[in-house]
DSSP file (Angstrom, degrees, kcal/mol; ACC not computed):
  #  RESIDUE AA STRUCTURE BP1 BP2  ACC     N-H-->O    O-->H-N    N-H-->O    O-->H-N    TCO  KAPPA ALPHA  PHI   PSI    X-CA   Y-CA   Z-CA
    1    1 A X              0   0    0      0, 0.0     2,-0.3     0, 0.0    96,-0.2   0.000 360.0 360.0 360.0 125.2  -44.5  -64.6   25.2
    2    2 A X  E     -A   96   0A   0     94,-1.1    94,-2.0     5,-0.0     2,-0.2  -0.959 360.0-133.9-150.0 164.6  -41.5  -65.8   27.3
    3    3 A X  E >   -A   95   0A   0     -2,-0.3     3,-2.0    92,-0.2     4,-0.2  -0.672  40.9 -90.2-120.3-178.2  -40.3  -66.5   30.6
    4    4 A X  G >  S+     0   0    0     90,-0.6     3,-1.6    87,-0.3    88,-0.1   0.828 114.8  66.3 -64.9 -32.4  -37.2  -65.7   32.5
    5    5 A X  G 3  S+     0   0    0      1,-0.3    -1,-0.3     3,-0.0    87,-0.0   0.607 102.6  46.4 -66.5  -8.9  -35.3  -68.6   31.5
    6    6 A X  G <  S+     0   0    0     -3,-2.0     2,-0.6     2,-0.0    -1,-0.3   0.259  87.6 101.8-113.2  12.7  -35.1  -67.6   27.8
    7    7 A X    <   +     0   0    0     -3,-1.6     2,-0.3    -4,-0.2     3,-0.0  -0.837  45.5 169.7 -97.1 122.5  -34.2  -64.0   28.3
    8    8 A X     >  -     0   0    0     -2,-0.6     4,-2.1     1,-0.1     3,-0.3  -0.805  52.7 -96.1-118.8 164.5  -30.4  -63.0   27.7
    9    9 A X  H  > S+     0   0    0     -2,-0.3     4,-1.9     1,-0.2     5,-0.2   0.876 126.6  56.1 -43.1 -44.6  -28.6  -59.9   27.4
   10   10 A X  H  > S+     0   0    0      1,-0.2     4,-2.2     2,-0.2    -1,-0.2   0.921 104.7  53.1 -54.6 -48.6  -28.9  -60.2   23.6
   11   11 A X  H  > S+     0   0    0     -3,-0.3     4,-2.3     1,-0.2    -2,-0.2   0.930 110.7  47.1 -58.3 -49.6  -32.7  -60.4   24.0
   12   12 A X  H  X S+     0   0    0     -4,-2.1     4,-1.9     1,-0.2    -1,-0.2   0.775 107.4  54.2 -71.8 -22.8  -32.7  -57.2   26.0
   13   13 A X  H  X S+     0   0    0     -4,-1.9     4,-1.5    -5,-0.2    -1,-0.2   0.910 113.7  44.4 -72.9 -39.1  -30.5  -55.3   23.6
   14   14 A X  H  X S+     0   0    0     -4,-2.2     4,-2.1     2,-0.2    -2,-0.2   0.841 112.3  50.9 -59.7 -38.9  -33.0  -56.3   20.8
   15   15 A X  H  X S+     0   0    0     -4,-2.3     4,-2.8    -5,-0.2    -2,-0.2   0.893 109.5  51.2 -70.7 -44.5  -36.0  -55.4   22.9
   16   16 A X  H  X S+     0   0    0     -4,-1.9     4,-1.9     2,-0.2    -1,-0.2   0.827 107.9  51.4 -59.4 -38.2  -34.5  -52.0   23.7
   17   17 A X  H  X S+     0   0    0     -4,-1.5     4,-2.1     2,-0.2    -2,-0.2   0.942 112.5  47.5 -66.2 -49.8  -33.8  -51.2   20.0
   18   18 A X  H  X S+     0   0    0     -4,-2.1     4,-2.0     1,-0.2    -2,-0.2   0.915 111.1  50.8 -67.2 -37.4  -37.6  -52.1   19.2
   19   19 A X  H  X S+     0   0    0     -4,-2.8     4,-1.0     1,-0.2    -1,-0.2   0.934 108.9  50.1 -65.3 -37.5  -38.8  -50.0   22.1
   20   20 A X  H  < S+     0   0    0     -4,-1.9     3,-0.2     1,-0.2    -1,-0.2   0.894 116.9  44.1 -61.3 -36.7  -36.8  -47.0   20.9
   21   21 A X  H  < S+     0   0    0     -4,-2.1    -1,-0.2     1,-0.2    -2,-0.2   0.770 110.9  51.2 -80.5 -24.4  -38.3  -47.5   17.3
   22   22 A X  H  < S+     0   0    0     -4,-2.0     2,-0.3    -5,-0.2    -1,-0.2   0.574 114.6  11.3 -98.7  -9.9  -41.8  -48.1   18.2
   23   23 A X  S  < S-     0   0    0     -4,-1.0     2,-0.3    -3,-0.2    -1,-0.1  -0.982  73.1 -97.1-160.5 167.4  -42.7  -45.1   20.5
   24   24 A X        -     0   0    0     -2,-0.3     2,-0.4     2,-0.1    -3,-0.1  -0.680  50.1-104.0 -89.8 141.6  -41.7  -41.7   21.9
   25   25 A X  S    S+     0   0    0     -2,-0.3     2,-0.1    -5,-0.1    51,-0.1  -0.944 100.9  43.6-116.8 138.4  -40.0  -41.5   25.3
   26   26 A X  S    S+     0   0    0     49,-0.6     2,-0.3    -2,-0.4    50,-0.2   0.470  94.2 132.9 -73.1 144.9  -40.9  -40.6   27.9
   27   27 A X  E     -B   75   0A   0     48,-2.0    48,-2.5    -2,-0.1     2,-0.3  -0.967  57.9 -83.6-154.5 174.4  -44.1  -42.6   27.3
   28   28 A X  E     -B   74   0A   0     -2,-0.3     2,-0.4    46,-0.2    46,-0.2  -0.594  36.9-167.4 -81.7 143.2  -46.5  -45.1   28.9
   29   29 A X  E     -B   73   0A   0     44,-2.8    44,-2.3    -2,-0.3     2,-0.7  -0.996  13.7-141.8-131.6 137.1  -45.7  -48.8   28.8
   30   30 A X  E     -B   72   0A   0     -2,-0.4     2,-0.2    42,-0.2    42,-0.2  -0.889  14.9-163.7-105.7 110.8  -48.1  -51.5   29.6
   31   31 A X  E     -B   71   0A   0     40,-3.3    40,-2.1    -2,-0.7     2,-0.4  -0.637   4.7-169.0 -92.4 144.0  -46.5  -54.5   31.5
   32   32 A X  E     -B   70   0A   0     -2,-0.2    65,-3.5    38,-0.2     2,-0.4  -0.940   6.7-179.5-141.4 116.5  -48.6  -57.8   31.6
   33   33 A X  E     -BC  69  96A   0     36,-3.1    36,-3.5    -2,-0.4     2,-0.5  -0.960  14.9-160.4-121.3 137.5  -47.5  -60.6   33.8
   34   34 A X  E     +BC  68  95A   0     61,-3.1    61,-2.3    -2,-0.4     2,-0.3  -0.954  21.6 169.8-114.6 122.7  -49.0  -64.0   34.3
   35   35 A X  E     -B   67   0A   0     32,-2.4    32,-2.3    -2,-0.5     2,-0.1  -0.892  39.7 -96.3-131.6 159.8  -48.1  -65.9   37.5
   36   36 A X  E     -B   66   0A   0     -2,-0.3     2,-2.4    30,-0.2    30,-0.3  -0.463  40.7-113.5 -74.1 147.4  -49.2  -68.9   39.3
   37   37 A X        +     0   0    0     28,-4.1     2,-0.3    -2,-0.1    -1,-0.1  -0.344  69.9 136.2 -80.6  66.7  -51.8  -68.2   42.1
   38   38 A X    >>  -     0   0    0     -2,-2.4     3,-1.4     1,-0.0     4,-0.8  -0.840  64.9 -91.7-108.0 148.2  -49.4  -69.3   44.8
   39   39 A X  T 34 S+     0   0    0     -2,-0.3    -1,-0.0     1,-0.2    -3,-0.0  -0.331 109.2  15.3 -53.4 130.0  -48.6  -67.7   48.1
   40   40 A X  T 3> S+     0   0    0     -2,-0.0     4,-2.1     1,-0.0    -1,-0.2  -0.024 102.2  85.4  96.0 -26.3  -45.8  -65.3   47.8
   41   41 A X  H <> S+     0   0    0     -3,-1.4     4,-2.2     2,-0.2     5,-0.2   0.880  95.5  43.5 -74.6 -37.9  -45.5  -64.9   44.0
   42   42 A X  H  X S+     0   0    0     -4,-0.8     4,-2.9     2,-0.2    -1,-0.2   0.886 114.2  52.8 -73.1 -34.7  -48.1  -62.1   43.8
   43   43 A X  H  > S+     0   0    0      2,-0.2     4,-2.5     1,-0.2    -2,-0.2   0.902 109.1  47.4 -55.8 -46.7  -46.6  -60.6   46.9
   44   44 A X  H  X S+     0   0    0     -4,-2.1     4,-1.9     2,-0.2    -2,-0.2   0.970 113.8  47.3 -60.4 -52.4  -43.2  -60.5   45.5
   45   45 A X  H  X S+     0   0    0     -4,-2.2     4,-2.4     1,-0.2     5,-0.3   0.923 112.5  50.6 -61.7 -46.5  -44.4  -59.0   42.1
   46   46 A X  H  X S+     0   0    0     -4,-2.9     4,-2.2     1,-0.2    -1,-0.2   0.910 108.4  51.2 -58.6 -41.8  -46.5  -56.4   43.9
   47   47 A X  H  < S+     0   0    0     -4,-2.5     4,-0.4     2,-0.2    -1,-0.2   0.873 112.6  47.2 -68.8 -33.5  -43.5  -55.4   46.1
   48   48 A X  H >< S+     0   0    0     -4,-1.9     3,-1.3    -3,-0.2     4,-0.2   0.956 115.9  43.8 -65.3 -49.4  -41.3  -55.0   42.9
   49   49 A X  H >< S+     0   0    0     -4,-2.4     3,-1.4     1,-0.3    -2,-0.2   0.772 103.6  64.4 -65.6 -28.7  -44.0  -53.0   41.1
   50   50 A X  T 3< S+     0   0    0     -4,-2.2    -1,-0.3     1,-0.3    -2,-0.2   0.636  90.1  68.5 -73.4 -15.4  -44.7  -50.9   44.2
   51   51 A X  T <  S+     0   0    0     -3,-1.3     2,-0.4    -4,-0.4    -1,-0.3   0.634 100.2  60.5 -78.8  -8.6  -41.1  -49.4   43.9
   52   52 A X  S <  S-     0   0    0     -3,-1.4     2,-0.5    -4,-0.2    -1,-0.0  -0.945  91.2-120.8-120.4 138.7  -42.4  -47.7   40.7
   53   53 A X        +     0   0    0     -2,-0.4    21,-0.6    21,-0.1     2,-0.3  -0.650  65.1 104.9 -84.1 122.1  -45.2  -45.3   40.4
   54   54 A X  E    S-D   73   0A   0     -2,-0.5     2,-0.5    19,-0.2    19,-0.2  -0.965  71.5 -75.4-175.9 175.9  -47.9  -46.7   38.1
   55   55 A X  E     -D   72   0A   0     17,-1.7    17,-2.5    -2,-0.3     2,-0.5  -0.810  42.8-167.1 -93.1 124.2  -51.3  -48.3   37.9
   56   56 A X  E     +D   71   0A   0     -2,-0.5     2,-0.3    15,-0.2    15,-0.2  -0.940  10.7 169.3-116.0 126.6  -51.6  -52.0   38.9
   57   57 A X  E     -D   70   0A   0     13,-2.4    13,-3.1    -2,-0.5     2,-0.3  -0.973  11.6-161.1-129.4 158.6  -54.4  -54.3   38.4
   58   58 A X  E     -D   69   0A   0     -2,-0.3     2,-0.3    11,-0.2    11,-0.2  -0.946   6.3-173.3-137.1 156.7  -54.9  -57.9   38.8
   59   59 A X  E     -D   68   0A   0      9,-1.7     9,-2.7    -2,-0.3     2,-0.2  -0.973  19.1-136.3-147.1 125.8  -57.4  -60.6   37.5
   60   60 A X  E     -D   67   0A   0     -2,-0.3     7,-0.2     7,-0.2     2,-0.1  -0.492  28.0-111.1 -73.4 153.7  -57.7  -64.3   38.5
   61   61 A X    >   -     0   0    0      5,-2.4     3,-1.7    -2,-0.2    -1,-0.1  -0.344  35.5 -99.7 -73.1 165.3  -58.2  -67.0   35.9
   62   62 A X  T 3  S+     0   0    0      1,-0.3    -1,-0.1     2,-0.1    -2,-0.1   0.859 126.9  39.7 -57.0 -37.9  -61.5  -68.8   35.8
   63   63 A X  T 3  S-     0   0    0      3,-0.0    -1,-0.3     1,-0.0    -2,-0.0   0.317 109.6-124.3 -95.3   8.2  -60.1  -71.8   37.6
   64   64 A X  S <  S+     0   0    0     -3,-1.7    -2,-0.1     2,-0.1     3,-0.1   0.681  78.8 118.4  61.8  16.7  -58.1  -69.5   40.0
   65   65 A X  S    S+     0   0    0    -29,-0.1   -28,-4.1     1,-0.1     2,-0.3   0.797  74.7  34.7 -80.6 -28.9  -54.8  -71.2   39.1
   66   66 A X  E     -B   36   0A   0    -30,-0.3    -5,-2.4   -29,-0.1     2,-0.4  -0.869  64.7-149.6-128.8 159.6  -53.3  -68.1   37.7
   67   67 A X  E     -BD  35  60A   0    -32,-2.3   -32,-2.4    -2,-0.3     2,-0.6  -0.974  11.9-148.4-123.8 136.6  -53.3  -64.4   38.2
   68   68 A X  E     -BD  34  59A   0     -9,-2.7    -9,-1.7    -2,-0.4     2,-0.5  -0.948  15.9-161.4-110.2 117.1  -52.8  -61.8   35.4
   69   69 A X  E     -BD  33  58A   0    -36,-3.5   -36,-3.1    -2,-0.6     2,-0.4  -0.898   3.4-165.5-100.9 127.4  -51.1  -58.6   36.6
   70   70 A X  E     -BD  32  57A   0    -13,-3.1   -13,-2.4    -2,-0.5     2,-0.5  -0.973   4.6-173.4-115.0 130.2  -51.3  -55.5   34.6
   71   71 A X  E     -BD  31  56A   0    -40,-2.1   -40,-3.3    -2,-0.4     2,-0.5  -0.965   9.8-161.8-131.4 115.1  -49.0  -52.6   35.3
   72   72 A X  E     +BD  30  55A   0    -17,-2.5   -17,-1.7    -2,-0.5     2,-0.4  -0.863  22.4 177.2 -90.0 117.1  -49.2  -49.1   33.5
   73   73 A X  E     -BD  29  54A   0    -44,-2.3   -44,-2.8    -2,-0.5     2,-1.0  -0.986  34.8-137.2-135.1 132.5  -45.9  -47.1   33.9
   74   74 A X  E     -B   28   0A   0    -21,-0.6     2,-0.3    -2,-0.4   -46,-0.2  -0.777  35.5-166.1 -81.5 100.4  -44.7  -43.8   32.7
   75   75 A X  E     -B   27   0A   0    -48,-2.5   -48,-2.0    -2,-1.0   -49,-0.6  -0.708  22.0-153.4 -96.1 144.3  -41.3  -44.8   31.6
   76   76 A X  S    S-     0   0    0     -2,-0.3     2,-0.3     1,-0.2    -1,-0.1   0.783  79.3  -7.6 -78.5 -31.5  -38.5  -42.1   30.8
   77   77 A X  S >> S-     0   0    0    -52,-0.1     4,-1.2   -51,-0.1     3,-1.1  -0.969  77.9 -93.9-159.5 161.7  -36.6  -44.5   28.5
   78   78 A X  H 3> S+     0   0    0     -2,-0.3     4,-2.2     1,-0.2     5,-0.2   0.775 120.2  68.0 -51.7 -29.9  -36.6  -48.1   27.3
   79   79 A X  H 3> S+     0   0    0      1,-0.2     4,-2.2     2,-0.2    -1,-0.2   0.849  93.7  55.4 -56.2 -42.0  -34.1  -48.6   29.9
   80   80 A X  H <> S+     0   0    0     -3,-1.1     4,-1.6     2,-0.2    -1,-0.2   0.926 109.4  48.6 -63.2 -40.5  -36.7  -48.1   32.6
   81   81 A X  H  X S+     0   0    0     -4,-1.2     4,-2.0     1,-0.2     3,-0.3   0.947 110.5  47.2 -55.6 -51.0  -38.8  -50.8   31.1
   82   82 A X  H  X S+     0   0    0     -4,-2.2     4,-2.0     1,-0.2    -1,-0.2   0.813 107.2  60.5 -67.6 -28.5  -36.1  -53.3   30.8
   83   83 A X  H  X S+     0   0    0     -4,-2.2     4,-2.5     2,-0.2    -1,-0.2   0.903 106.9  45.2 -60.2 -43.1  -35.1  -52.5   34.5
   84   84 A X  H  X S+     0   0    0     -4,-1.6     4,-2.7    -3,-0.3    -2,-0.2   0.909 110.7  52.5 -78.4 -38.1  -38.6  -53.6   35.7
   85   85 A X  H  X S+     0   0    0     -4,-2.0     4,-0.6     2,-0.2    -1,-0.2   0.906 112.1  46.9 -54.7 -43.7  -38.6  -56.7   33.6
   86   86 A X  H >< S+     0   0    0     -4,-2.0     3,-1.1     2,-0.2     4,-0.3   0.949 111.3  51.7 -64.0 -47.9  -35.2  -57.7   35.0
   87   87 A X  H >< S+     0   0    0     -4,-2.5     3,-1.0     1,-0.3    -2,-0.2   0.919 111.8  45.9 -52.1 -47.2  -36.4  -56.9   38.5
   88   88 A X  H >< S+     0   0    0     -4,-2.7     3,-1.5     1,-0.2    -1,-0.3   0.564  89.2  86.6 -83.8  -1.3  -39.5  -59.1   38.1
   89   89 A X  T <<  +     0   0    0     -3,-1.1    -1,-0.2    -4,-0.6    -2,-0.2   0.590  67.1  81.6 -73.8  -4.6  -37.5  -62.0   36.5
   90   90 A X  T <  S+     0   0    0     -3,-1.0     2,-0.6    -4,-0.3    -1,-0.3   0.711  72.4  93.8 -65.6 -18.1  -36.7  -63.4   40.0
   91   91 A X  S X  S-     0   0    0     -3,-1.5     3,-1.0    -4,-0.1   -87,-0.3  -0.687  81.4-127.7 -88.1 119.5  -40.2  -64.9   40.0
   92   92 A X  T 3  S+     0   0    0     -2,-0.6    -2,-0.1     1,-0.2    -1,-0.1  -0.230  83.8   4.3 -61.2 150.1  -40.0  -68.5   38.7
   93   93 A X  T 3  S+     0   0    0      1,-0.2     2,-0.3   -58,-0.1    -1,-0.2   0.702  86.5 154.2  45.8  33.1  -42.3  -69.5   35.8
   94   94 A X    <   -     0   0    0     -3,-1.0   -90,-0.6    -5,-0.1     2,-0.5  -0.780  36.5-142.3 -90.0 134.5  -43.7  -66.0   35.3
   95   95 A X  E     -AC   3  34A   0    -61,-2.3   -61,-3.1    -2,-0.3     2,-0.5  -0.888  14.5-165.6 -98.7 121.0  -45.0  -65.2   31.8
   96   96 A X  E      AC   2  33A   0    -94,-2.0   -94,-1.1    -2,-0.5   -63,-0.2  -0.963 360.0 360.0-114.3 130.0  -44.3  -61.7   30.7
   97   97 A X              0   0    0    -65,-3.5   -64,-0.1    -2,-0.5    -1,-0.1   0.427 360.0 360.0-108.3 360.0  -46.2  -60.3   27.6
């Protein structure tokens, strides 16, 4: 579990290697993001994910402070997965699982 402030190009290179070894491509990849339930953050994330064809669902936390967003996407390669993570990294304090 990490947020955007800890991800470097080295991280993405290791992650790409792990993705190549862990599954066949093209293949489905399940993204999970946790964001603060603040105006704008959900809207930004949805606009990023809407640029890609996939199934999006969301669920609020018990106290309504956070929103969990799940996105199932048919990626052609690990590069597609990494591109979406990089696009979404513009959101401050987001957790990607």
